[in-house]
C-alpha positions as CSV (number, residue, x, y, z in Angstrom):
1,M,0.4,0.4,0.0
2,F,1.3,3.2,-0.6
3,G,1.1,6.0,2.1
4,L,3.0,8.8,4.5
5,G,5.6,7.4,7.7
6,L,6.0,9.9,10.3
7,V,8.1,9.9,12.9
8,N,8.5,13.0,15.5
9,Y,11.8,11.8,17.2
10,Y,13.0,13.5,20.9
11,A,16.3,13.9,21.9
12,T,17.5,15.7,25.6
13,G,19.7,18.1,24.1
14,E,19.6,16.9,19.7
15,G,16.2,18.8,19.9
16,N,13.0,17.2,17.7
17,T,13.3,16.1,14.6
18,F,10.9,15.1,11.8
19,M,10.5,13.6,9.3
20,A,8.1,12.5,6.5
21,A,8.4,10.5,3.8
22,T,5.9,8.8,0.9
23,G,6.2,5.1,-1.2
24,Q,5.7,1.6,-0.2
25,E,5.2,0.5,3.8
26,T,8.8,-1.4,3.6
27,E,11.0,1.2,1.2
28,V,9.9,3.8,3.6
29,K,10.6,1.6,6.4
30,E,14.1,0.6,5.0
31,F,14.4,4.5,4.8
32,F,14.2,5.6,8.2
33,G,16.1,2.8,8.9
34,D,15.6,0.4,11.8
35,F,16.0,2.9,14.8
36,F,13.9,5.4,13.4
37,S,10.8,3.5,12.0
38,I,10.0,1.8,15.7
39,G,8.1,5.5,16.1
40,M,6.8,5.6,12.8
41,V,3.2,5.7,11.8
42,F,2.3,4.7,8.7
43,K,-0.8,5.3,6.6
44,S,-2.8,5.5,3.5
45,V,-3.5,9.2,1.8
46,E,-7.1,7.7,2.6
47,E,-6.1,6.2,5.7
48,W,-4.7,10.1,7.7
49,L,-7.3,12.8,6.1
50,R,-10.1,10.4,7.5
51,L,-8.4,10.3,11.3
52,E,-9.5,14.5,10.5
53,K,-13.2,14.4,10.1
54,I,-13.3,11.9,12.9
55,D,-14.9,13.0,16.4
56,R,-11.4,13.6,18.8
57,S,-13.8,12.6,21.7
58,E,-14.0,9.0,19.5
59,L,-10.4,8.4,18.9
60,S,-7.9,6.0,20.4
61,D,-5.1,7.2,22.4
62,E,-2.8,5.7,19.2
63,E,-5.3,7.5,16.8
64,L,-5.2,10.8,18.4
65,H,-1.5,10.6,18.1
66,S,-1.4,10.0,14.4
67,L,-3.9,12.6,14.5
68,E,-0.9,15.4,16.3
69,L,1.5,14.7,14.5
70,F,-0.1,14.2,11.0
71,Q,-1.2,18.3,11.7
72,S,2.0,19.0,12.5
73,F,3.1,17.7,9.3
74,K,0.5,19.3,7.4
75,K,1.4,23.1,9.4
76,S,4.8,22.4,8.6
77,C,4.8,22.0,4.8
78,S,2.3,24.5,5.3
79,Q,4.9,27.3,6.2
80,A,7.8,25.9,4.5
81,W,5.9,26.7,1.2
82,E,4.7,30.2,2.0
83,A,7.9,30.8,3.2
84,R,9.5,30.5,-0.1
85,L,6.7,32.7,-2.0
């Protein structure tokens, strides 16, 4: 399945690293490597968009975490795009 994989990695003294990659899940895991793919959230585009439409009170903790990660990704992309203009 083609989708979007997101990783939000934080290490004391190193700061926050946010990574995103698209492709087949196995390709994305290989791209991130063993260490970072442990914390990866991978979903199809349709699944990411579906999460945004569901009332937050109906989401599991895992789905809520995934949604917050996706929204951070979208916000970062939007800010980067606007800064480029």
